[in-house]
C-alpha positions as CSV (number, residue, x, y, z in Angstrom):
1,X,17.2,-45.8,-35.8
2,X,13.6,-47.4,-37.3
3,X,11.4,-44.9,-35.2
4,X,13.6,-42.2,-36.2
5,X,13.6,-43.0,-40.0
6,X,9.8,-43.3,-39.3
7,X,9.3,-39.9,-37.9
8,X,11.4,-38.6,-40.7
9,X,9.3,-39.7,-43.1
10,X,6.0,-38.6,-41.2
11,X,7.4,-35.0,-41.0
12,X,8.3,-35.2,-44.9
13,X,4.5,-36.1,-45.8
14,X,3.2,-33.4,-43.5
15,X,5.6,-30.7,-45.1
16,X,5.3,-31.8,-48.4
17,X,2.3,-29.7,-49.5
18,X,4.1,-26.7,-49.7
19,X,6.3,-26.0,-52.9
20,X,7.0,-22.5,-52.2
21,X,11.0,-21.7,-52.3
22,X,12.2,-22.3,-48.7
23,X,14.7,-19.6,-48.8
24,X,11.7,-17.3,-48.6
25,X,10.3,-19.1,-45.4
26,X,11.4,-18.3,-41.8
27,X,10.2,-20.3,-38.7
28,X,11.0,-20.0,-35.2
29,X,10.5,-22.1,-32.3
30,X,10.7,-20.6,-28.9
31,X,10.8,-22.6,-25.6
32,X,10.5,-20.3,-22.7
33,X,11.9,-21.5,-19.3
34,X,9.6,-18.8,-17.5
35,X,7.2,-20.3,-15.3
36,X,5.4,-16.7,-14.8
37,X,2.0,-16.6,-16.4
38,X,2.7,-12.7,-17.0
39,X,6.2,-13.1,-18.5
40,X,5.0,-15.5,-20.9
41,X,1.7,-13.5,-21.8
42,X,4.2,-10.8,-22.3
43,X,6.5,-12.9,-24.5
44,X,3.6,-14.0,-26.6
45,X,2.5,-10.4,-27.0
46,X,5.9,-9.1,-27.9
47,X,6.4,-11.9,-30.5
48,X,3.0,-11.0,-32.1
49,X,3.6,-7.2,-32.0
50,X,7.1,-7.0,-32.7
51,X,7.7,-9.2,-35.8
52,X,6.7,-8.4,-39.2
53,X,5.4,-11.9,-40.4
54,X,5.4,-12.6,-44.0
55,X,3.0,-14.8,-45.4
56,X,5.1,-17.9,-44.9
57,X,6.8,-17.1,-41.7
58,X,5.7,-18.5,-38.1
59,X,6.7,-18.5,-34.8
60,X,5.6,-21.3,-32.2
61,X,6.2,-20.7,-28.8
62,X,5.6,-23.5,-25.8
63,X,5.5,-22.4,-22.4
64,X,4.3,-23.4,-19.1
65,X,2.9,-21.9,-15.8
66,X,3.0,-22.3,-12.1
67,X,-0.6,-22.2,-10.8
68,X,-2.4,-19.4,-12.1
69,X,-6.1,-18.9,-13.7
70,X,-6.4,-16.9,-17.0
71,X,-9.7,-15.6,-18.3
72,X,-10.5,-14.4,-21.7
73,X,-10.3,-10.7,-22.8
74,X,-14.1,-10.6,-22.7
75,X,-14.8,-12.4,-19.6
76,X,-15.8,-11.6,-16.1
77,X,-13.4,-13.3,-13.5
78,X,-16.5,-13.2,-10.6
79,X,-18.5,-15.5,-13.0
80,X,-15.7,-17.8,-14.1
81,X,-13.5,-18.2,-10.6
82,X,-13.5,-18.8,-7.1
83,X,-11.7,-16.4,-5.6
84,X,-11.4,-17.8,-2.1
85,X,-9.5,-20.9,-3.3
86,X,-7.3,-18.9,-5.6
87,X,-6.6,-16.4,-2.4
88,X,-6.3,-19.4,0.0
89,X,-3.8,-21.1,-2.5
90,X,-2.1,-17.8,-3.6
91,X,-3.2,-18.4,-7.3
92,X,-3.0,-15.0,-9.5
93,X,-5.3,-14.2,-12.2
94,X,-4.4,-13.0,-15.5
95,X,-6.5,-11.6,-18.4
96,X,-5.1,-12.6,-21.8
97,X,-5.3,-10.7,-25.1
98,X,-7.1,-13.3,-26.8
99,X,-11.0,-14.5,-26.5
100,X,-12.3,-17.7,-25.5
101,X,-12.9,-19.0,-22.0
102,X,-11.3,-19.4,-18.3
103,X,-8.4,-21.9,-18.0
104,X,-6.6,-23.5,-14.9
105,X,-2.4,-23.5,-15.8
106,X,-0.1,-25.1,-13.8
107,X,3.2,-27.0,-14.7
108,X,1.6,-30.1,-15.6
109,X,-0.1,-28.1,-18.7
110,X,1.5,-27.0,-21.8
111,X,0.6,-23.8,-23.6
112,X,1.4,-23.8,-27.5
113,X,1.2,-20.3,-29.3
114,X,1.1,-20.2,-33.3
115,X,1.8,-17.0,-34.7
116,X,1.4,-16.3,-38.0
117,X,0.4,-14.0,-41.1
118,X,-3.7,-13.7,-41.0
119,X,-3.5,-15.5,-44.4
120,X,-1.8,-18.8,-42.7
121,X,-4.0,-18.7,-39.7
122,X,-5.2,-22.6,-39.5
123,X,-6.3,-24.0,-36.4
124,X,-7.0,-27.0,-38.0
125,X,-3.4,-27.5,-39.2
126,X,-2.3,-26.5,-35.8
127,X,-4.0,-29.0,-33.8
128,X,-3.5,-31.6,-36.6
129,X,0.1,-31.3,-36.0
130,X,-0.3,-31.7,-32.1
131,X,-2.5,-34.7,-32.4
132,X,-0.5,-36.6,-35.1
133,X,2.7,-36.0,-33.3
134,X,1.8,-37.2,-29.8
135,X,-0.1,-40.2,-31.5
136,X,3.3,-41.1,-33.2
137,X,5.0,-40.9,-30.2
138,X,2.5,-42.5,-27.9
139,X,0.2,-44.9,-29.9
140,X,-2.0,-45.7,-27.0
141,X,-3.5,-42.0,-27.4
142,X,-6.8,-41.7,-29.3
143,X,-7.2,-37.7,-30.2
144,X,-9.4,-35.8,-32.4
145,X,-10.6,-32.2,-32.4
146,X,-14.1,-31.2,-32.6
147,X,-15.9,-28.2,-34.3
148,X,-15.0,-26.0,-31.2
149,X,-11.3,-26.9,-31.9
150,X,-10.9,-28.6,-28.5
151,X,-8.6,-31.7,-28.5
152,X,-10.4,-35.0,-27.1
153,X,-8.9,-38.0,-25.8
154,X,-11.0,-41.0,-26.9
155,X,-13.5,-38.8,-28.6
156,X,-14.9,-37.7,-25.1
157,X,-12.6,-36.2,-22.8
158,X,-11.2,-32.7,-23.4
159,X,-7.6,-32.0,-22.9
160,X,-6.8,-29.0,-24.9
161,X,-8.9,-25.9,-25.5
162,X,-8.5,-23.1,-28.0
163,X,-8.3,-19.3,-28.2
164,X,-7.0,-16.7,-30.8
165,X,-6.3,-13.3,-31.6
166,X,-6.5,-11.5,-34.9
167,X,-5.4,-8.3,-36.6
168,X,-5.3,-7.0,-40.2
169,X,-2.2,-9.1,-41.2
170,X,-1.3,-11.3,-38.2
171,X,-2.7,-13.6,-35.9
172,X,-2.2,-16.1,-33.2
173,X,-4.0,-19.2,-32.0
174,X,-2.8,-20.8,-28.7
175,X,-4.1,-23.7,-26.9
176,X,-3.4,-25.7,-23.7
177,X,-2.5,-29.4,-23.4
178,X,-3.4,-31.2,-20.0
179,X,-1.0,-33.6,-19.2
180,X,-0.4,-34.4,-15.6
181,X,-2.3,-31.1,-13.8
182,X,-3.8,-31.1,-10.6
183,X,-7.5,-31.9,-11.7
184,X,-9.1,-31.4,-8.0
185,X,-7.4,-27.8,-8.1
186,X,-8.6,-27.3,-11.5
187,X,-12.0,-28.0,-10.9
188,X,-11.9,-25.8,-7.5
189,X,-10.3,-22.5,-9.3
190,X,-12.9,-22.6,-11.9
191,X,-16.0,-22.9,-9.9
192,X,-17.5,-19.5,-9.0
193,X,-19.9,-19.6,-5.9
194,X,-21.8,-16.4,-6.9
195,X,-22.1,-16.9,-10.8
196,X,-26.1,-17.3,-10.4
197,X,-26.2,-14.0,-8.9
198,X,-24.3,-11.9,-11.7
199,X,-26.5,-10.8,-14.7
200,X,-23.9,-10.1,-17.6
201,X,-23.2,-10.1,-21.5
202,X,-19.7,-11.1,-20.7
203,X,-18.5,-14.4,-22.8
204,X,-19.1,-17.5,-20.4
205,X,-16.6,-20.6,-20.5
206,X,-18.4,-23.7,-21.7
207,X,-18.0,-26.6,-19.2
208,X,-16.7,-30.0,-20.7
209,X,-15.5,-33.2,-18.8
210,X,-11.8,-32.9,-19.0
211,X,-9.2,-35.4,-18.2
212,X,-5.1,-35.8,-18.4
213,X,-3.2,-37.2,-21.3
214,X,-1.0,-39.2,-18.6
215,X,-2.6,-42.0,-16.5
216,X,-1.7,-44.9,-14.2
217,X,-1.1,-47.3,-17.1
218,X,0.6,-44.7,-19.2
219,X,2.5,-42.2,-17.2
220,X,3.6,-39.0,-19.0
221,X,5.1,-35.6,-17.6
222,X,4.5,-32.4,-19.2
223,X,8.1,-31.6,-19.9
224,X,8.8,-34.6,-21.9
225,X,5.8,-33.8,-24.0
226,X,6.5,-30.0,-24.4
227,X,10.2,-30.9,-25.7
228,X,8.8,-33.6,-28.1
229,X,6.4,-31.3,-29.7
230,X,9.0,-28.6,-29.8
231,X,11.4,-31.3,-31.5
232,X,8.8,-32.6,-33.8
233,X,7.8,-28.8,-35.0
234,X,11.4,-27.7,-35.6
235,X,12.0,-31.0,-37.7
236,X,8.9,-30.6,-39.7
237,X,9.7,-26.9,-40.4
238,X,13.6,-27.3,-41.4
239,X,12.2,-29.7,-44.1
240,X,10.8,-26.6,-46.1
241,X,12.7,-23.6,-44.2
242,X,16.3,-22.5,-44.8
243,X,16.4,-20.6,-41.7
244,X,14.8,-22.4,-39.0
245,X,15.7,-21.4,-35.3
246,X,14.9,-22.6,-32.0
247,X,15.4,-20.1,-29.1
248,X,15.6,-21.3,-25.4
249,X,14.2,-18.1,-23.3
250,X,15.4,-18.1,-19.7
251,X,13.9,-16.1,-17.1
252,X,16.7,-13.4,-17.0
253,X,16.0,-13.0,-20.6
254,X,12.1,-11.6,-20.3
255,X,13.4,-8.1,-20.1
256,X,13.7,-4.9,-22.0
257,X,17.5,-5.6,-22.9
258,X,16.7,-8.9,-24.8
259,X,13.2,-7.9,-26.0
260,X,12.6,-3.8,-26.0
261,X,9.4,-2.9,-24.6
262,X,8.3,-6.2,-22.7
263,X,8.3,-4.6,-19.6
264,X,5.7,-2.1,-20.2
265,X,3.7,-5.0,-21.9
266,X,4.0,-7.0,-18.4
267,X,2.9,-3.9,-16.5
268,X,-0.2,-3.4,-18.5
269,X,-1.1,-7.4,-18.2
270,X,-0.6,-7.2,-14.3
271,X,-2.0,-3.8,-13.8
272,X,-5.5,-3.6,-12.1
273,X,-7.2,-1.5,-15.0
274,X,-6.4,-4.7,-17.2
275,X,-7.2,-7.7,-15.2
276,X,-10.2,-6.0,-13.4
277,X,-10.8,-2.3,-15.0
278,X,-11.3,-4.5,-18.3
279,X,-14.4,-6.7,-16.8
280,X,-17.4,-6.2,-18.7
281,X,-20.5,-4.3,-17.1
282,X,-22.2,-6.7,-14.8
283,X,-25.0,-6.3,-12.1
284,X,-25.1,-8.4,-8.8
285,X,-28.3,-9.3,-7.1
286,X,-28.4,-10.4,-3.6
287,X,-31.4,-11.3,-1.3
288,X,-31.5,-9.8,2.0
289,X,-34.5,-10.9,3.5
290,X,-38.0,-11.5,2.7
291,X,-38.4,-9.9,-0.7
292,X,-35.7,-7.4,0.2
293,X,-33.0,-7.2,-2.8
294,X,-29.6,-5.5,-2.9
295,X,-28.7,-4.7,-6.7
296,X,-25.0,-3.4,-7.3
297,X,-24.3,-2.4,-11.0
298,X,-20.4,-2.4,-11.9
299,X,-18.8,-1.1,-14.9
300,X,-15.1,-0.5,-15.6
301,X,-14.4,-2.6,-12.4
302,X,-16.1,0.1,-10.2
303,X,-19.4,0.3,-8.3
304,X,-21.6,2.7,-10.6
305,X,-24.8,2.2,-8.9
306,X,-26.5,0.8,-5.9
307,X,-30.2,0.0,-5.4
308,X,-32.6,-1.8,-2.9
309,X,-35.8,-2.8,-3.5
310,X,-37.9,-3.2,0.0
311,X,-41.0,-2.6,1.6
312,X,-39.2,-1.9,5.1
313,X,-38.5,1.8,5.4
314,X,-35.2,0.8,7.3
315,X,-33.5,-0.3,3.8
316,X,-32.6,2.8,2.2
317,X,-29.5,3.4,-0.1
318,X,-29.3,7.1,1.5
319,X,-25.6,6.1,3.0
320,X,-24.6,3.4,1.0
321,X,-24.7,5.2,-2.7
322,X,-21.4,6.8,-1.2
323,X,-19.6,3.8,-2.0
324,X,-20.2,4.5,-5.9
325,X,-16.9,4.9,-7.7
326,X,-15.4,2.3,-5.6
327,X,-13.4,-0.5,-6.9
328,X,-15.8,-3.6,-6.8
329,X,-13.3,-5.3,-4.2
330,X,-13.8,-7.8,-1.4
331,X,-11.0,-6.0,0.3
332,X,-11.6,-2.4,-0.3
333,X,-15.2,-2.2,-0.1
334,X,-15.3,-3.8,3.5
335,X,-12.6,-1.6,4.8
336,X,-14.1,1.7,3.5
337,X,-17.5,0.8,5.5
338,X,-15.4,-0.3,8.4
339,X,-13.8,3.1,8.9
340,X,-17.0,5.2,8.6
341,X,-19.3,4.9,11.6
342,X,-22.4,5.7,10.0
343,X,-21.8,3.2,7.2
344,X,-20.8,0.3,9.5
345,X,-24.1,1.1,11.5
346,X,-26.2,1.0,8.3
347,X,-28.1,-2.3,7.8
348,X,-27.7,-2.5,4.1
349,X,-24.1,-2.1,4.4
350,X,-23.9,-4.8,6.7
351,X,-25.4,-7.0,4.4
352,X,-23.2,-5.9,1.7
353,X,-20.0,-6.7,3.8
354,X,-21.5,-10.2,4.2
355,X,-21.9,-10.4,0.6
356,X,-18.1,-10.0,0.1
357,X,-17.2,-12.3,3.1
358,X,-19.4,-15.1,1.5
359,X,-17.3,-14.4,-1.8
360,X,-14.0,-14.8,-0.3
361,X,-14.7,-17.2,2.3
362,X,-12.6,-20.2,2.1
363,X,-14.8,-23.5,1.8
Protein backbone atom coordinates (compact mmCIF):
# COMPACT_ATOMS: atom_id res chain seq x y z
CA UNK A 1 0.00 0.00 0.00
CA UNK A 2 2.81 2.42 0.91
CA UNK A 3 4.63 1.69 -2.35
CA UNK A 4 1.43 2.30 -4.35
CA UNK A 5 0.90 5.62 -2.52
CA UNK A 6 4.50 6.71 -3.23
CA UNK A 7 4.12 5.76 -6.90
CA UNK A 8 0.96 7.86 -7.17
CA UNK A 9 2.69 10.86 -5.55
CA UNK A 10 5.63 10.49 -7.95
CA UNK A 11 3.33 10.36 -10.98
CA UNK A 12 1.46 13.44 -9.74
CA UNK A 13 4.70 15.40 -9.48
CA UNK A 14 5.68 14.35 -12.99
CA UNK A 15 2.31 15.44 -14.40
CA UNK A 16 1.55 18.59 -12.41
CA UNK A 17 3.43 20.92 -14.75
CA UNK A 18 0.54 20.99 -17.25
CA UNK A 19 -2.47 23.18 -16.49
CA UNK A 20 -4.29 22.53 -19.78
CA UNK A 21 -7.87 21.35 -19.81
CA UNK A 22 -7.60 17.57 -19.48
CA UNK A 23 -10.79 17.05 -21.50
CA UNK A 24 -8.88 18.20 -24.60
CA UNK A 25 -6.07 15.71 -24.19
CA UNK A 26 -5.98 12.13 -25.42
CA UNK A 27 -3.31 9.57 -24.62
CA UNK A 28 -3.10 5.99 -25.80
CA UNK A 29 -0.81 3.27 -24.48
CA UNK A 30 -0.39 0.41 -26.95
CA UNK A 31 1.24 -2.92 -26.08
CA UNK A 32 1.98 -5.13 -29.08
CA UNK A 33 1.99 -8.88 -28.54
CA UNK A 34 3.55 -9.60 -31.94
CA UNK A 35 7.21 -10.62 -31.94
CA UNK A 36 7.69 -9.83 -35.65
CA UNK A 37 9.89 -6.83 -36.47
CA UNK A 38 7.89 -6.16 -39.63
CA UNK A 39 4.54 -6.30 -37.79
CA UNK A 40 5.79 -3.89 -35.17
CA UNK A 41 7.49 -1.43 -37.52
CA UNK A 42 4.32 -1.42 -39.62
CA UNK A 43 2.14 -0.81 -36.55
CA UNK A 44 4.40 2.04 -35.44
CA UNK A 45 4.24 3.59 -38.93
CA UNK A 46 0.45 3.17 -39.08
CA UNK A 47 -0.04 4.89 -35.71
CA UNK A 48 2.19 7.71 -36.90
CA UNK A 49 0.68 8.22 -40.35
CA UNK A 50 -3.03 7.60 -39.67
CA UNK A 51 -3.70 9.54 -36.47
CA UNK A 52 -4.15 13.32 -36.50
CA UNK A 53 -2.29 14.38 -33.35
CA UNK A 54 -3.39 17.57 -31.61
CA UNK A 55 -0.64 19.35 -29.65
CA UNK A 56 -1.46 17.49 -26.43
CA UNK A 57 -2.26 14.07 -27.89
CA UNK A 58 0.20 11.21 -27.65
CA UNK A 59 0.55 7.51 -28.37
CA UNK A 60 3.13 5.31 -26.70
CA UNK A 61 3.83 1.90 -28.22
CA UNK A 62 5.64 -0.89 -26.35
CA UNK A 63 6.96 -3.80 -28.42
CA UNK A 64 9.48 -6.65 -28.51
CA UNK A 65 10.81 -8.79 -31.35
CA UNK A 66 12.34 -12.19 -31.83
CA UNK A 67 15.99 -11.91 -32.99
CA UNK A 68 16.54 -9.44 -35.83
CA UNK A 69 18.84 -6.61 -36.86
CA UNK A 70 17.38 -3.17 -37.59
CA UNK A 71 19.35 -0.52 -39.44
CA UNK A 72 18.63 3.19 -39.79
CA UNK A 73 17.03 4.64 -42.93
CA UNK A 74 20.34 6.03 -44.20
CA UNK A 75 22.63 3.13 -43.36
CA UNK A 76 24.58 0.57 -45.38
CA UNK A 77 23.82 -2.91 -44.07
CA UNK A 78 27.10 -4.33 -45.43
CA UNK A 79 29.00 -1.90 -43.19
CA UNK A 80 26.86 -2.56 -40.11
CA UNK A 81 25.98 -6.27 -40.04
CA UNK A 82 27.57 -9.69 -40.19
CA UNK A 83 25.45 -11.37 -42.84
CA UNK A 84 27.11 -14.76 -42.29
CA UNK A 85 26.02 -14.90 -38.64
CA UNK A 86 22.56 -13.65 -39.51
CA UNK A 87 22.17 -16.23 -42.27
CA UNK A 88 23.35 -19.07 -40.02
CA UNK A 89 20.92 -18.03 -37.28
CA UNK A 90 18.01 -17.16 -39.65
CA UNK A 91 18.00 -13.59 -38.32
CA UNK A 92 16.16 -11.15 -40.61
CA UNK A 93 17.32 -7.66 -41.54
CA UNK A 94 14.94 -4.69 -41.39
CA UNK A 95 15.36 -1.04 -42.36
CA UNK A 96 13.33 1.41 -40.28
CA UNK A 97 12.03 4.82 -41.37
CA UNK A 98 13.99 6.79 -38.78
CA UNK A 99 17.68 7.62 -38.81
CA UNK A 100 20.19 6.47 -36.23
CA UNK A 101 22.38 3.40 -35.97
CA UNK A 102 22.07 -0.36 -36.28
CA UNK A 103 20.59 -2.31 -33.38
CA UNK A 104 20.07 -5.95 -32.46
CA UNK A 105 16.64 -6.92 -31.13
CA UNK A 106 15.47 -10.03 -29.33
CA UNK A 107 12.83 -10.76 -26.72
CA UNK A 108 15.18 -9.49 -24.00
CA UNK A 109 15.06 -5.99 -25.49
CA UNK A 110 12.14 -3.56 -25.15
CA UNK A 111 11.28 -0.96 -27.77
CA UNK A 112 9.31 2.14 -26.82
CA UNK A 113 7.87 4.56 -29.39
CA UNK A 114 6.61 8.00 -28.30
CA UNK A 115 4.40 9.51 -31.02
CA UNK A 116 3.28 13.13 -30.61
CA UNK A 117 2.54 16.42 -32.30
CA UNK A 118 5.85 17.96 -33.37
CA UNK A 119 5.41 20.80 -30.88
CA UNK A 120 5.55 18.32 -27.98
CA UNK A 121 8.40 16.18 -29.30
CA UNK A 122 10.88 15.86 -26.42
CA UNK A 123 13.43 13.07 -26.24
CA UNK A 124 14.57 14.40 -22.89
CA UNK A 125 11.10 14.10 -21.31
CA UNK A 126 10.68 10.59 -22.67
CA UNK A 127 14.03 9.38 -21.39
CA UNK A 128 13.44 11.02 -18.01
CA UNK A 129 10.20 9.07 -17.72
CA UNK A 130 11.94 5.76 -18.47
CA UNK A 131 14.84 6.43 -16.09
CA UNK A 132 12.64 7.71 -13.26
CA UNK A 133 10.12 4.88 -13.59
CA UNK A 134 12.78 2.18 -13.60
CA UNK A 135 14.75 3.67 -10.70
CA UNK A 136 11.59 4.07 -8.63
CA UNK A 137 10.63 0.43 -9.08
CA UNK A 138 14.19 -0.93 -8.91
CA UNK A 139 16.20 1.44 -6.70
CA UNK A 140 19.47 -0.43 -7.32
CA UNK A 141 19.51 0.90 -10.89
CA UNK A 142 21.58 4.06 -11.50
CA UNK A 143 20.34 5.43 -14.82
CA UNK A 144 21.04 8.65 -16.69
CA UNK A 145 21.24 9.77 -20.32
CA UNK A 146 23.91 11.59 -22.29
CA UNK A 147 23.92 14.26 -24.99
CA UNK A 148 23.36 11.59 -27.66
CA UNK A 149 20.21 10.51 -25.77
CA UNK A 150 21.64 7.11 -24.88
CA UNK A 151 20.51 5.78 -21.50
CA UNK A 152 23.53 4.75 -19.43
CA UNK A 153 23.78 2.37 -16.50
CA UNK A 154 26.17 3.56 -13.79
CA UNK A 155 27.13 6.47 -16.02
CA UNK A 156 29.15 4.22 -18.33
CA UNK A 157 27.35 1.33 -20.00
CA UNK A 158 24.78 1.89 -22.72
CA UNK A 159 21.43 0.15 -22.20
CA UNK A 160 19.36 2.20 -24.65
CA UNK A 161 19.80 3.95 -27.99
CA UNK A 162 17.57 6.54 -29.61
CA UNK A 163 16.29 7.44 -33.08
CA UNK A 164 13.59 9.80 -34.33
CA UNK A 165 11.49 10.81 -37.29
CA UNK A 166 9.80 14.18 -37.82
CA UNK A 167 7.46 15.68 -40.38
CA UNK A 168 5.71 19.05 -40.44
CA UNK A 169 3.14 18.35 -37.72
CA UNK A 170 4.13 14.98 -36.22
CA UNK A 171 7.14 13.32 -34.67
CA UNK A 172 8.14 10.10 -33.04
CA UNK A 173 11.02 9.16 -30.83
CA UNK A 174 11.75 5.49 -30.31
CA UNK A 175 14.36 3.84 -28.16
CA UNK A 176 15.59 0.41 -27.17
CA UNK A 177 16.04 -0.90 -23.63
CA UNK A 178 18.38 -3.84 -23.08
CA UNK A 179 17.06 -5.91 -20.19
CA UNK A 180 18.24 -9.50 -20.71
CA UNK A 181 19.27 -9.82 -24.36
CA UNK A 182 21.80 -12.28 -25.79
CA UNK A 183 24.95 -10.14 -25.52
CA UNK A 184 27.13 -12.53 -27.52
CA UNK A 185 24.73 -12.64 -30.44
CA UNK A 186 24.28 -8.87 -30.29
CA UNK A 187 28.00 -8.30 -30.77
CA UNK A 188 28.29 -11.01 -33.44
CA UNK A 189 25.47 -9.62 -35.57
CA UNK A 190 26.70 -6.03 -35.40
CA UNK A 191 30.28 -6.73 -36.48
CA UNK A 192 30.81 -6.39 -40.25
CA UNK A 193 33.79 -8.34 -41.64
CA UNK A 194 34.10 -6.03 -44.68
CA UNK A 195 33.45 -2.61 -43.16
CA UNK A 196 37.02 -1.49 -43.85
CA UNK A 197 36.72 -2.34 -47.56
CA UNK A 198 33.67 -0.11 -48.14
CA UNK A 199 33.68 3.60 -48.98
CA UNK A 200 30.35 5.34 -48.43
CA UNK A 201 28.71 8.46 -47.04
CA UNK A 202 26.09 6.34 -45.28
CA UNK A 203 25.37 7.04 -41.62
CA UNK A 204 27.57 4.87 -39.44
CA UNK A 205 26.79 3.46 -36.02
CA UNK A 206 28.87 4.70 -33.10
CA UNK A 207 30.30 1.92 -30.98
CA UNK A 208 29.67 2.03 -27.22
CA UNK A 209 30.16 -0.44 -24.37
CA UNK A 210 26.79 -2.03 -23.63
CA UNK A 211 25.33 -4.04 -20.80
CA UNK A 212 21.97 -5.34 -19.57
CA UNK A 213 19.70 -4.04 -16.82
CA UNK A 214 19.47 -7.58 -15.51
CA UNK A 215 22.42 -9.11 -13.69
CA UNK A 216 23.19 -12.02 -11.40
CA UNK A 217 22.46 -10.07 -8.22
CA UNK A 218 19.30 -8.37 -9.53
CA UNK A 219 17.62 -10.53 -12.19
CA UNK A 220 15.00 -8.82 -14.35
CA UNK A 221 13.06 -9.99 -17.38
CA UNK A 222 11.94 -7.84 -20.27
CA UNK A 223 8.24 -8.73 -20.07
CA UNK A 224 8.14 -7.67 -16.42
CA UNK A 225 9.88 -4.37 -17.19
CA UNK A 226 7.77 -3.64 -20.27
CA UNK A 227 4.46 -4.03 -18.44
CA UNK A 228 5.78 -1.96 -15.51
CA UNK A 229 6.65 0.89 -17.88
CA UNK A 230 3.30 0.61 -19.67
CA UNK A 231 1.41 0.69 -16.34
CA UNK A 232 3.40 3.70 -15.13
CA UNK A 233 2.82 5.62 -18.36
CA UNK A 234 -0.89 4.85 -18.23
CA UNK A 235 -1.06 6.03 -14.61
CA UNK A 236 0.87 9.17 -15.44
CA UNK A 237 -1.44 10.03 -18.33
CA UNK A 238 -4.63 9.27 -16.39
CA UNK A 239 -3.81 12.15 -14.01
CA UNK A 240 -3.98 14.71 -16.82
CA UNK A 241 -6.19 13.10 -19.49
CA UNK A 242 -9.84 12.20 -19.26
CA UNK A 243 -9.51 9.90 -22.23
CA UNK A 244 -6.60 7.54 -21.52
CA UNK A 245 -6.77 4.25 -23.38
CA UNK A 246 -4.74 1.06 -23.12
CA UNK A 247 -4.77 -1.20 -26.15
CA UNK A 248 -3.29 -4.69 -26.27
CA UNK A 249 -2.66 -5.63 -29.90
CA UNK A 250 -2.60 -9.35 -30.67
CA UNK A 251 -0.74 -10.80 -33.65
CA UNK A 252 -3.98 -11.53 -35.50
CA UNK A 253 -5.04 -7.88 -35.15
CA UNK A 254 -2.13 -6.46 -37.16
CA UNK A 255 -4.05 -6.65 -40.43
CA UNK A 256 -6.14 -4.47 -42.72
CA UNK A 257 -9.33 -5.39 -40.86
CA UNK A 258 -8.14 -3.57 -37.73
CA UNK A 259 -5.65 -1.15 -39.28
CA UNK A 260 -6.68 -0.40 -42.88
CA UNK A 261 -3.62 -0.19 -45.12
CA UNK A 262 -1.17 -1.85 -42.74
CA UNK A 263 -0.59 -4.81 -45.09
CA UNK A 264 0.72 -2.39 -47.71
CA UNK A 265 3.07 -0.88 -45.12
CA UNK A 266 4.37 -4.36 -44.22
CA UNK A 267 4.81 -5.13 -47.89
CA UNK A 268 6.97 -2.06 -48.31
CA UNK A 269 9.07 -2.80 -45.21
CA UNK A 270 9.78 -6.39 -46.33
CA UNK A 271 10.51 -5.51 -49.97
CA UNK A 272 13.96 -5.81 -51.52
CA UNK A 273 13.60 -2.27 -52.79
CA UNK A 274 13.23 -0.89 -49.24
CA UNK A 275 15.70 -3.11 -47.35
CA UNK A 276 18.47 -3.22 -49.97
CA UNK A 277 17.47 -0.81 -52.74
CA UNK A 278 17.57 2.12 -50.30
CA UNK A 279 21.21 1.44 -49.43
CA UNK A 280 23.23 4.66 -49.97
CA UNK A 281 25.70 4.52 -52.85
CA UNK A 282 28.97 2.80 -51.97
CA UNK A 283 32.10 1.29 -53.48
CA UNK A 284 33.91 -1.86 -52.40
CA UNK A 285 37.62 -2.38 -52.96
CA UNK A 286 39.14 -5.85 -52.98
CA UNK A 287 42.86 -6.55 -53.33
CA UNK A 288 43.37 -9.54 -55.62
CA UNK A 289 47.11 -10.09 -55.72
CA UNK A 290 50.11 -7.80 -55.79
CA UNK A 291 49.00 -4.33 -56.78
CA UNK A 292 45.83 -5.55 -58.54
CA UNK A 293 42.58 -4.13 -57.13
CA UNK A 294 38.97 -4.88 -57.98
CA UNK A 295 36.50 -2.03 -57.40
CA UNK A 296 32.72 -2.37 -57.43
CA UNK A 297 30.38 0.62 -57.32
CA UNK A 298 26.87 -0.03 -56.05
CA UNK A 299 23.89 2.32 -56.26
CA UNK A 300 20.27 1.57 -55.45
CA UNK A 301 21.38 -1.86 -54.26
CA UNK A 302 22.67 -2.78 -57.74
CA UNK A 303 26.15 -2.98 -59.28
CA UNK A 304 26.59 0.16 -61.39
CA UNK A 305 30.29 -0.03 -62.27
CA UNK A 306 33.22 -2.46 -62.13
CA UNK A 307 36.86 -1.52 -62.60
CA UNK A 308 40.17 -3.32 -62.20
CA UNK A 309 43.52 -1.64 -61.61
CA UNK A 310 46.37 -3.94 -62.64
CA UNK A 311 49.64 -4.19 -64.53
CA UNK A 312 48.76 -7.72 -65.64
CA UNK A 313 47.03 -8.04 -69.04
CA UNK A 314 44.91 -11.01 -67.88
CA UNK A 315 43.04 -8.79 -65.42
CA UNK A 316 40.49 -7.07 -67.63
CA UNK A 317 36.84 -6.15 -67.19
CA UNK A 318 35.75 -7.15 -70.69
CA UNK A 319 33.66 -10.07 -69.40
CA UNK A 320 32.82 -9.01 -65.88
CA UNK A 321 31.10 -5.79 -66.94
CA UNK A 322 28.14 -7.87 -68.05
CA UNK A 323 27.33 -8.11 -64.32
CA UNK A 324 26.48 -4.40 -64.18
CA UNK A 325 22.82 -3.99 -63.26
CA UNK A 326 22.66 -7.09 -61.06
CA UNK A 327 21.72 -6.75 -57.38
CA UNK A 328 24.73 -6.68 -55.07
CA UNK A 329 23.78 -10.03 -53.62
CA UNK A 330 26.02 -12.86 -52.31
CA UNK A 331 23.61 -15.37 -53.87
CA UNK A 332 22.63 -13.78 -57.18
CA UNK A 333 26.05 -12.70 -58.48
CA UNK A 334 27.89 -16.04 -57.91
CA UNK A 335 24.91 -17.91 -59.39
CA UNK A 336 24.93 -15.80 -62.57
CA UNK A 337 28.69 -16.33 -62.93
CA UNK A 338 28.37 -20.10 -62.43
CA UNK A 339 25.78 -20.31 -65.21
CA UNK A 340 27.99 -18.61 -67.82
CA UNK A 341 31.08 -20.51 -68.98
CA UNK A 342 32.88 -17.36 -70.11
CA UNK A 343 32.33 -15.71 -66.73
CA UNK A 344 33.12 -18.80 -64.67
CA UNK A 345 36.50 -19.11 -66.44
CA UNK A 346 37.32 -15.41 -66.05
CA UNK A 347 40.08 -14.76 -63.51
CA UNK A 348 38.49 -11.52 -62.23
CA UNK A 349 35.10 -13.21 -61.82
CA UNK A 350 36.71 -15.95 -59.78
CA UNK A 351 38.02 -13.35 -57.34
CA UNK A 352 34.60 -11.71 -57.21
CA UNK A 353 33.01 -15.04 -56.31
CA UNK A 354 35.60 -15.47 -53.57
CA UNK A 355 34.75 -12.02 -52.23
CA UNK A 356 31.08 -12.99 -51.90
CA UNK A 357 31.99 -16.33 -50.31
CA UNK A 358 34.10 -14.49 -47.72
CA UNK A 359 31.17 -12.17 -47.11
CA UNK A 360 28.80 -15.01 -46.28
CA UNK A 361 31.17 -17.59 -44.81
CA UNK A 362 30.21 -18.65 -41.30
CA UNK A 363 33.19 -18.11 -39.00
